[in-house]
N, C-alpha and C positions, 0 to 999 in steps of 0.2 A: 354672148348671147346677144344674136339678131334683134336690131331694136325693133317695135313693132309698125305693123303696115301701116298706113293711117286710113287706105282708102280700102281695104276690105272689114268688112262687120262680120263675127262671128254665127249670129244667126242662135232662133232660140235652139233649147236642146230638142234631139229627135226623141219619138216617142218613147219610153222603155226603153230610152238611155241610158247609164249608173254615169255617176257626177264625175270619171276616170275618165272616160270613154269622151264626154260632153266637154271635158278640160283640155282633152286633145284637138277633138276638134276645133275646139277653140285659137286655141295654141296655133292650131297650122292655118287657119284662120286670117287672122290677125299678123302670120308670117314668123311667130316667134323659133328660135333657134333652127329658121333659115327655111322651114317645114318638113325641118326631121324628126322622125316619131322612135327613138332609140334605148331601148330597157335594158333594165339585166337583173334574171335569178339569182341572188347569190347567196345559195347553203354554208353553212360552215360544217367540214367536214367531222365532225364530231357523234354522229350516231346515222340512222338511217331514217329515210326522209318518209312522213306520214301523211295523212288525210290533207290537215294546215296546210300544207309545204304544195298539194295539188292546186288550191286555190291558186296559189300566187304562180303557181308554174303558167296554169292554165289565163291567166290573169296580163304576165309578162312577156310568153311568147302567144298569146291570144292578140292583145293590144300592134304585136309588133306585126305581124302578119294583115288583119284587119288592117291597117294603115300603112302598109307597104315599107313599112321601118323594119326593123332589126334588134335581136335580144340576143344577150349575152351571157352565158353562163359561169357565172366568177364566183371561187372558193374562195370563204373568209377565211384565211387558214393561217392566222394571228394566235391561236393557243396550243404548242406544237405540241404539248400536254396532253390534249383532248382529241387531237384528230390522228387518223390514220388515211395512208391509201387505202383501206378495204371499203373505208365509206366513202372514198373521190369516185370507186371505181360504181358503186352500190347508185349513187346519185349519178353519174351518167346513165344506167341503164335506166333507171328510175324515171329521168326526165324525157330520155325517149319511148318509152314503153307509151308516154301520156301523150306523147303529143311533140315535144318542145324540139327544134334545131336550132344551133348554134353555130351550121356550118363550121369555119375557123375560128373563132370567138370564143376559143373557152381561156378563160385570165384567173387569175391566182391572185389574191393580195401580197401574195412571196414577189410576184412578179414586180412589185414594186415598191419593194421596203429599203432600195438605195434613194427611191425618190422621196420617198415617207422619209425616210431619218432626214434627208440634207432640209424637206420640209420642215422637220423639228428644228432646225440646228435655223432656220430664217427666223424663225417664231422666238429662239430666244436672242437672239444679235436684237431684234426689233423689241425686246421687254414684254413680248405678252407670251414668255414661257418660263419656269423654272424650276431647278429637282428638290425637290421636297426631302426633309430625310425623316418625317414623319411615317408611321407604320399606317396600314392600311384603317383599324381601327380606331386608332389617334385620327385620322384623315376624316373618318365617319361623326367625330365627337365634334370638331372643329365645325363643320357643315352646316352646324343650326339645323334647323325646324321650318316648317312651313312657317311659322308663326313668330319665328325669332332666328335673327342673321347671321350667318358664321362668323369662326374669329380667321384673322387672318394667322400663317401657317409663319413659325420663329424664319422660316428660311427662307422667307418670301419676300427675300430685297435683296437677294445676292446680286453680283452686280450680272452685268451679260457675263463677263472673262469667267467667272468663276463655275457660272453655270453648265456653260460650252465646254470648261473642264471636265467638272463632274459627268457631266453626260455624255463625254466622248467616252471616259474611262468608263462608265457603265456600257456600254457598247464593246470594250476591249475587254471586259470582265474580270471587273477590280471588284465587284462590291458582290456578294451574297443575293438568293431569291429573298426579295421584298427590301431590301436595306433603303435604297431608294428608287423612289418613281420620279416623271417628268408631267408637269401640268402645266396647264392652261393658267394665263394671269389674267381674269375678267373681273369678278367682281364678288365676293364672299358674302356682300348683301343681296344678291338676285332674287326676286322673284322666282325664280326658275331656279330650284336648286342644282339643276342640270350643270348650270352657267357658274355654280360656285367654283369657280377651279376645278375642271372634270381631271382626271388624269391621262394622260398621252398615252404616255409607253409608262411598262413595269418590266423587272429584274425575269427575266423566265430559262434558266440555264438546263432546257431540255433541248433533247435531238429533233427539230424537223422533217415531218417527210418529205418536204424537199430541198430542204436548204442546210440541213444535214446540221454542224455547229458552229456553221459563217457566223450565227448572231444568238447572242443570249440578251437581247432586250427586244421588245416584239409593241408594236401599239397597241392602242384597245380598239375596240370597233367601231364607236364613234369618228374615231381621228381617222383608221384609216378607209371606211367607210365612205366618206363625202370626196375624198380625195383620190378611190378611185374611179368614182363614178368621174371625177372630174377629167381625171387622165384617158377614160375608155371614151368621152364626151357623151355622155349619156343626158339624154332630156328629159326621164321621169321616171326621179328616184320613187318607186309606189312601195311601202311598206305597212305593216300592222299599225295596228292604232295605238299599241306602247309606247314608240317611237315618239309621236305627238311632238312631248317636250323636247327629245332631241334633236328635232328639228331647226331649235334657233341656235344650239352646238354644230350645227350640219353648215349652217349658214357663216354664223361667224368664223369657221375655222377655214373656207374658200374665200369669205369676202378680206380675213384679217391678212391671207397668201396675195391676195390680188389674181385669181386664177379664175377660170373657167366656170361658172356656180349653174350647175341644173334646179331642178327644182324637188322636193320631196313631197310628195300627195301621202296619206296614209288615209288605208282603210280598214273594216272591222275582219281581226282573224275569224277564224271558222272552229266555230266549238257545237260538241255533235251530243247529242242525248246517250248516255252509257259508252262514254269514251272518254279516254284523258289524251291531251294531246301534246303533253311535254316530253319531250326530249329526258328530260331528268328521270321523269316517271315507267317511262318507258322501257329506260336503262335497268328503273328496279325491276321493273315484272320481266325482264332478262335474267341478268345474273341471282333473284329471288327465286327463280326455278317454276312463275309461277306458269309460265310460257315455256316453246321449245323454240326460242331463238326469236331474232328481228323478224322474220318471213311464216314465223308461224301464221297460220290461217284466221286464229282469233285477234289478232293484232291492227292496230287504224294502221302503219305501213304500209305504204305503197308494195312492197315487195311481198306484204302479207297479204293484204288485197289483191295481188295479181295470181298467187300461190293459190287463194280460195277459189279464183274464177271470178272478178269483178273485172269484166272487157275495160278498155280504158274508154272506148267510145260513153259507155253507163257512168263515168267518174267524169269527164268531163262533160256531159248532161246535166248532174247532181252539183257541180265549183256553177254550169252558168244559171240555174232552177235556184240556186244561193244568191248568185247574185252580191253586188259590190254596196257597202253603205257601212254610212258613218259612227253608225251607234253597234255597239259589240251585242248581240241574241246567240239564242242556241236552236240550231235544229235539229228540227227529230231524226234520228236514226233509220226511220222507216222512211224517209223519205227517198236515202240512198239507195234502200233494198227498192223502191218503186221503181229507181233508173233502172236499176239493175234487171227485176225483173222484165220492164217495159222493153228492155234491149236484147237480153235474151228470147222472150217470146216470141219475136220474130225471125231470128236465126240461130237457134241451138236447134238441133235435132233428136228426135226422140228414141226412148228407146226402154225396155219393158225390165224393170230392176226391182225385187222383194227386200225389203229390209229385216223385218221380220219374221220368217218363212214360218209357216204352218202347211204339214201336207196334205195333198186336196189330193184322192184320187178316183179317178172315172169310172166305176164300176163297169157300166154296157161299152167300155170303151175296149175294142181290142186290144187284147196282149200285143207285145209288142210293134203294134202296127206307129210309126211314123210320118206326121204329115208336115209340112213347109207351108206357112203363111208370109206374103209376099205384104208387107207393113209398111207401110207412106214414112219416112223420114221428117214429114214434118207435115202434117194434117192438112195446112189450107196452104203449100207452096208445095206444086208436085214438079219444081223446077227440083228438088232436091234429092229426088229419087227415091229410092229404097229398099228395102234391107231382107233376106231370108231370114223366117225364124222358125225353130223347130216345134211343134207341138207334140202331144206323148198322153198317156192314158194317167203316168204320176205327173203333179205340178206341183210346183212352189207359189202359194198367196201371201198375202200380208195378214199377220194377226189380226191387225186393225180391223180386215173386212171381214172379220165372222164376229156375233158373240151368241152364246148361246142362248137368253134370253134378251132382245132385240128394244130398246128404247121404242116412243113414237115418232115415227116418222124417219122410221133405221129403213133403207136401200141397198144393206149392203145384205150379202149373204148369211142367214141365220138358220135355225131346221126348219123342214118345207119350206123354205122360199128360192124362190129362181133367182139368177141373176146372167149377168152377160160376161162370157171372160173375152173384153176386149179382143177384137178383131176377128174371134174364136168361133165359139158355143154359146149356147146358152145351158147352163147348170142348175140342176136342182138341188139344195142337201138332205142327204134320206138320211144321215146316221154323223153323230160326234162325237169323236171316243177322247176319255178326258183320262189324266194321272191319277192317282191318290190324292193331290193336294188339287183338283178342280179345274187344274191347267190341261187347255185342249192339245192334244196329241197329232190326231188326223180327221180326217173329213171327206165319209165316204158321200158319192153323188151322183147322180145319172144324169147324163146329155141327151137332149135331141139333133138329132144327124142330122135331121131338114136342117139347123139354122146355119149353116158353116159361115161363116164369115161375122157373124154376130147378127146377121138378118133373122127376123121373123117370119116364119115358111107360112102362117095363118094373121097374123095380124093381129095375135096377142102384142101386151105393151108391157116390157119389162124394164122398172124404173132403173134398178143398181146395174154398174158396169164397175169389172173390179179389172187389176191387169195380175200376171201370172208370169211363169217362168216356166217351161221343163222341165222338171228333175234329173231328168236322163243323161241333157247337153247344157244344164246351167256350170256358171263358172264360178267358183267364189269370187267375194271378194271386202275389203275395209271399206266400211260405205264411216266417215265420218263427218259426225253430225256438230256441226258449230252453232253455238246459240250466243249472244252479248257476252262478253269478254266481263263485265259487269252488272250485279244484276242489282242496282241499284241507276236510278233517273242522271244523277249526279255523281259521279265517284268522285270528285272532289271533295264532297262533306263525308267526311273520314269520323266512323264512332268513336263515344269519348272514350279517349284514352286509345285512341288506335289511329292507325292510317289510310290510306286510299285501298294499298295491298288490302284492308280487311270487309272490302267488298266486292272482291274478284268474287265471279259465278263460280261455284263450285260445280255446277250442271254445265259447262260451257265447252265442252267436249264429251260426247257422248260415242264409243263404238260400237257399230253394229259389224256381226257377219252374217252377211246375206249372200242373195246370188244373182247374175243377171244374165238375162241373154249375149248368147257367146259372142258375138259382131262388135261389141262393149270389149271384148279384151285384146282386140286389134288397135284401138286408139292410140293415139300418140300421146304424152303427156300434154300436159294443159288444154287439151281436148274439153270442150264444155259440152256439155248436152242436157234434157231433161230426158228425167225418169218421169216418164208418164204416172200423173197424179198422187207423184209424192215429192219433186220440188228439181233443183236447178242444181248441179254438180257438173266438177271439175276433177280431171286425172290428176293423181299428184304424182310428181317425181321420186315418189319414195316405190313405187307401184313396180312388181315385180312379175313375171309371166306368166307364173302360176297363181300369184295373188294380186292384181289392181286392187290399188287403192284411191277410193273417190272421195272428194272436197265436198260436203255441202256446203254451195255456193249462197245461194238464199230458197227457201221456201215457196210454196204455192201459195195462196191464198185456200184457207182451209177454211167454208162457213160451215162444215158440217163438225170439226171440233168443236167448236165452240157451241153449236146449238148443242150438242151427245154432254158437253163438260155443263153446262146450262143445267140439260135435266135429272142428270144422273149423278152428276161432280165424280163422273169418270171418266179420266182422259184416256183410257185409252193403255196402247203399250206404252207411251210417254216416245218412241221415239222419233213423230212425225212431228 
């Protein structure tokens, strides 16, 4: 580490600057690390990345970019029993999608297994590490508590020669899993329980996704992580608050070995309402069948968010708004939805689609006549262009846009009411046909031929505007309407005798068989659009030419739905 420069002063933090960026700016001003900024994003390839990782990706790659530094992608692959190449591939894809770029700096903890092992032998020879025969349960029992010191292992005072021999035999595969571990020899009475002779190596006879069966002893994260940081020349090792107590061990390993030492800084992890951000729990959701895989659009995984249609730019904005703090807190899921709406509102092309269709027939419209309307792809940006949309005598409209007995301030279609068909004509409902159960099956209307384009021919005001598609030309579509995966704000608070799985929202996915204008069928998978008056959707990879599939990314603000529920208690069709 470079000595601090005496002729530079860091100055006060910039307005709105978080503590990590302020620290980096201070280090640069003082010449710490020679003015270098080198971070790393170190995921374990034992699952798919989620929202919490997005915050770390944005931070590590973000500060490296802002300070003209570098950021490594390093896989913490020290547990072969839980790690797979599938996860490595998915992590690469997710980091790139979110904007992370590591050039040729893709590393693995397994790259350093020989160096880590050599350092462990050095600790043994220094009398700073020993092989212990206690079981995992006995080690926990001997560790003590916050108010009581721990007890020394009966094997703690083996000679360096005996420890070295046993450690080498561990590497050679002579002992079964769990028979022995290598522990640091620090202080069993240390106030910080992490420092009470922590385990550095354990035996694990399992095939590693990169090294195969070459190794059967593997380092623990706290040991491998700090040395990997040192070997890569990391300057600022950024991690979440749960590692704050581990910083003392991070420093102890590097200082004891007298090697280059970065500095570890901890920030608050991301917690979001109605969401779990634990790989262990996400795996349970997948394995229990509550969701349809890691990329289910209800999952908070990055691949799930991508499939749902969340733009990476919106996710980066969300992480920016959350910011960096030293105290854990919980963020409203609505903030993420706001960022998604804000981004898509400016950029998503508009189309017409009907989720819960009811037939509307214009009785005075000529049979067999078809018109084409040139509709804008974005009402506020002409550069998006337009598309041709057919109009005919028979249309589909959303069932939620009609009421037989409308409540007060209802401005959609009702018996005798006139509304504007968006971009097309004014229509007045003359009659509603219902079945034996009282469900509306067909609406009979008349139109004003002079109102083409939705313009009033005589200056009369029509408050309501509804969307539509031509029944003769519309394409069938499967519309997957996603809601929050959990029904309660804090899913980790399980009901008595239950688990967090009991909080899964049974209505988190509803499937509507709707109709959409023909142009939508031509879009490629992943295309993001706004269905006017309905919400933002993304074309799914499951789409077939004859039946496109669209996932709802996020709803529009629907003040009417809240008003109607307050007045009547009627939630309409429930699809929107």
